[in-house]
NUMAR-518950 format. One record per residue (C-alpha): x, y, z; residue number from 1; chain; residue in one letter. Coordinates in Angstrom, 1 decimal, m for minus. Layout:
<rs>
X Y Z NUM A a .
...
</rs>
This chain:
<rs>
m19.0 m51.2 m0.8 1 A x .
m22.1 m50.8 1.4 2 A x .
m20.6 m48.0 3.5 3 A x .
m23.0 m45.5 4.9 4 A x .
m21.7 m42.0 5.4 5 A x .
m23.1 m38.8 6.9 6 A x .
m22.4 m35.2 6.2 7 A x .
m22.1 m33.3 9.4 8 A x .
m22.9 m29.6 9.0 9 A x .
m22.6 m26.7 11.4 10 A x .
m23.7 m23.2 10.5 11 A x .
m23.2 m20.1 12.7 12 A x .
m23.4 m16.4 12.5 13 A x .
m20.7 m13.8 13.2 14 A x .
m22.4 m10.4 13.8 15 A x .
m20.9 m7.1 12.8 16 A x .
m18.7 m7.3 9.7 17 A x .
m15.4 m5.4 10.2 18 A x .
m12.1 m5.7 8.5 19 A x .
m10.6 m7.7 11.3 20 A x .
m13.5 m10.1 11.2 21 A x .
m13.2 m10.5 7.4 22 A x .
m9.5 m11.3 7.8 23 A x .
m10.2 m13.9 10.5 24 A x .
m12.8 m15.6 8.2 25 A x .
m10.3 m15.7 5.4 26 A x .
m7.7 m17.3 7.6 27 A x .
m10.2 m19.9 8.9 28 A x .
m11.0 m20.7 5.2 29 A x .
m7.5 m22.0 4.8 30 A x .
m7.6 m24.5 7.7 31 A x .
m8.8 m28.0 8.4 32 A x .
m10.5 m28.5 11.8 33 A x .
m12.1 m30.7 14.4 34 A x .
m15.0 m28.8 16.0 35 A x .
m16.4 m29.1 19.5 36 A x .
m19.7 m27.3 20.0 37 A x .
m22.2 m26.8 22.8 38 A x .
m25.9 m27.0 22.0 39 A x .
m28.7 m24.9 23.7 40 A x .
m29.7 m28.1 25.5 41 A x .
m26.2 m28.2 27.2 42 A x .
m24.8 m31.1 25.2 43 A x .
m21.4 m31.2 23.5 44 A x .
m20.8 m32.7 20.1 45 A x .
m17.6 m33.2 18.0 46 A x .
m17.3 m32.9 14.2 47 A x .
m14.4 m34.1 12.1 48 A x .
m13.5 m37.2 14.1 49 A x .
m12.8 m39.5 11.1 50 A x .
m12.3 m36.8 8.5 51 A x .
m11.5 m33.1 8.3 52 A x .
m13.9 m30.3 8.8 53 A x .
m13.6 m27.3 6.5 54 A x .
m15.5 m24.1 5.7 55 A x .
m17.8 m24.9 2.8 56 A x .
m19.5 m21.5 2.5 57 A x .
m19.5 m18.0 3.8 58 A x .
m22.3 m15.6 3.1 59 A x .
m21.8 m12.0 4.2 60 A x .
m23.9 m8.9 4.4 61 A x .
m23.5 m5.3 5.1 62 A x .
m26.7 m4.8 7.0 63 A x .
m28.0 m2.0 4.7 64 A x .
m31.6 m3.2 4.7 65 A x .
m33.9 m3.2 7.8 66 A x .
m33.7 m7.0 8.3 67 A x .
m30.3 m7.6 6.6 68 A x .
m27.5 m9.4 8.6 69 A x .
m24.6 m7.2 9.3 70 A x .
m22.0 m10.0 9.4 71 A x .
m21.5 m13.5 8.0 72 A x .
m23.1 m16.9 8.1 73 A x .
m20.4 m19.5 8.1 74 A x .
m21.1 m23.2 7.3 75 A x .
m18.6 m25.9 8.1 76 A x .
m19.0 m29.6 7.1 77 A x .
m17.3 m33.0 7.3 78 A x .
m18.0 m36.5 6.2 79 A x .
m18.1 m39.3 8.7 80 A x .
m19.3 m42.9 9.2 81 A x .
m21.5 m41.7 12.2 82 A x .
m24.1 m39.0 12.2 83 A x .
m22.5 m37.3 15.3 84 A x .
m20.3 m37.9 18.3 85 A x .
m21.5 m36.7 21.7 86 A x .
m18.8 m35.7 24.2 87 A x .
m19.2 m35.6 28.0 88 A x .
m19.1 m32.2 29.7 89 A x .
m15.9 m33.3 31.6 90 A x .
m14.1 m34.3 28.4 91 A x .
m15.1 m31.0 26.7 92 A x .
m14.0 m29.0 29.8 93 A x .
m10.6 m30.7 29.6 94 A x .
m9.8 m29.2 26.1 95 A x .
m11.6 m25.9 26.3 96 A x .
m9.4 m22.9 26.9 97 A x .
m11.0 m19.7 28.0 98 A x .
</rs>
């Protein structure tokens, strides 16, 4: 049907694996989200506009080895017709709760 689609992917780290952290990750794995994130360059982007964003993988480590991660790497993904959506700082500030 000549539709172009993009897979939007966001990976992030959660440092320090504790029981409460593991429980939070398990709860997040049951949800469907829209994700607003801030890049190092100060720009905001939104995932999950036309579809749902879900956790697609979690990789955890106990940090036993010298260079091992003591925590988890979480990857979330969604499918969309656009590669990304940029959001203005003002729009982002209107929905961010501190």
